[in-house]
N, C-alpha and C positions, 0 to 999 in steps of 0.2 A: 502494499499497500505507501501511495507519495503521500509523504508528510506536508498539508498546503499552504503553513508557514514556510515550509523549506521550497516548497516549486514559483511560490510567489520570489523570494528572496532571490532565485536565479533563470527566473523565466520570463521575467517582468520587467522589459526593457522603456526607455523614457522613450515616447512617439514628440517627436519632433516638429513642431507647428510653423506652418509659415508665416503667418502674422504673429509677432515678438512681441516683446516689451515700447521699444523704439515702437512702433507703428501706430502701434497703443495710446502711446502717450501725444503723440503727434497728433492726434486725431485729437485729443481733448487739448490740446495744446497746451502742455503743460508737464512737467517731470511726477514722475511714482515715487513716491520718499512716505517711509511705516514712523510715526510720532508714537512715541514708547512712551507714557502715562504710568511711572513707579509710585509710591507714598503710601500711608498706612490707610486705614476705611477709618472714612470721613475727611480723611487732608482736603478734599476740594480732587480731586482728581476727572472725576465725569465731567461734575462743573464747570471747569476750565477748559476742558475739549469739548462741552458741548459748546461753550462761546466762543471756542477756534474756530467747530468745524460752522459754524453761524455766521462765520466773520468770512470763515474761506467763503463761503456759497457764496453769500451775497456781492463776492469779485468773478463771480462763475469761475470756481473752483469744481472741480467734479471731487466728491469726498467721500468716506464712510467711518462709520464710530462706530466701534467694536469695545463695549461697555462687560468689562467682568462679570456683572451681574444678570443682563442679558443674554448673553450663550452660557451661564449656568441651567435659563428657561429651557435652551433645546440643546444646542453641539456638543454638553458638558452635562449635563442632567444624572447623569449615570455619577458624575465623581462629588467627591466628599469636597474635606481641608488638612485627609493627614497631607500629608511632606509627600507624598506618592502621587497623588491624586492631585494635589498644587500642581508637580513639573507636569504631570500628566495634561492640567490643567493649560498652562503656560506653554509647551508645546503646541496644543491642537490651533490655539490662539496665533501663534505664531504663522502654522503650518498658512492659517488662512488669513491675516492679513501680505503671508510671499502671493500668494495667489489674486486676494484684489490688489497688488504692485507692480502684480504682470499683468493687469488689464489696465494699468496707467493711473491705475486711484493716486492719492491722499488717504495713505489711509492713518484715523486716527485710534488707538490701543488704550483702555483706560482698564487698570487692572493691576492689583496690586505686587503680583507678581514679587513678592516677597526674596527669592535666593536671586544671590548675583550668579553664578553658573548658568541657570535659569538663560535669565536674560537674556547673557550674554552669547548662549546657541540659539534667541531669539535674532541677532544681530548678525549673526553668522550666517542664518539666511538670506538675506541681504545683499542686495550691491554696494559698493564699497563708496562710504558716503550719503545710500540711503534710512538709513535709521537713524532717527535723532529720539536719544533716554532725557525725560525732562523728570526730574526730580523733583514731586509736591512735596516742601519740605516745609509739615508744620508736625508741632510737639504736640508726644503722643498726648498730655494735659490737657489741650487744644483742642481734637480730637476725640478725645470725650464729653469733654464738656459739650462741646459742637452737639454727637451723640447723636445721627439724623434718622436712624433706625434702632437707634437704643440695645447696639449691639454688646458696646460696651459693658452697660450694665448690668447685661448677660451674662456677659463674660469675668466679671468679676465676683457676682457670685454663682460661678462655678455654674453655671447653664449650659456654657456652651465654649467645647472642647477646641485645642487649634484654632484659639484666637491670637491674628498676627499681631505683636507689640507685650501682648498678656499672655499668652501658654505656646505663643510660639513664637519666633523669629523673625523679626525682618530687619534682611542685608541693605544697606542704605547703600545706590551708586557712590562710587566713587572717582570719578572721571561722567560723572553728565553732559551732555551738551550744553542741557540747561537745565539750573538750578533757580527750582522757583522758593522763595520764602514767601507764607501768606500771610503772614499774622502781619497787616495795618496792611495791605492789599486788597486791591477788589477783582474777583475773576474776572473780569474784563480788562485794567490791567497787564494782567498776569498774562491774556489772549492774545494782548495786540502785541506782547510781547517775544512772545511765537512766531504770530504773525511777523515780527520785520523778522526776524533770522532766516525764518521757511521761505520768502520774496525770491532769497539768493539762490534757495536751492531749486524750488518748484519752474522757475520762470526757463523758457525754454529760449 
């Protein structure tokens, strides 16, 4: 009997396409890029990513936002929050982001993605210069104060296991392309900062 996984690894080959990323990007008059937002729960990742997408959309850019909560309703609904499941969560989202970049899109990813090694793997899937890591840096005390979903309270009561920053580690980026300190600034201001950087990257 032939093992299915063995067959896949040895007999499935990459299919060359005649329409490539460059052609798709040219049609959209933009260069593809993946903007990867990482930070603690409640840090403001999704809010800033939403404001950035709205700004890009208003300027005629073709975008898609992959939000960590949303993908867990479908693509990753079978995953929990163990270290193993978090790693697989990041891997799947990174692969989807790569496909969307191949389509010529500006892809915004809002994902806690707590481990440096997995964020590095996501970076390595993209072409050189096409991955922008954005560290949404909000002190955990501020995240817990905001606590928009009530998750910190549950985690501190022991009702949530493997909660990042409380019972599971978060490894902040060491050399992100963009470092956003959110305290004392507005989401719109921070989105504008990222947009200023993006303009030079996405203009054909």
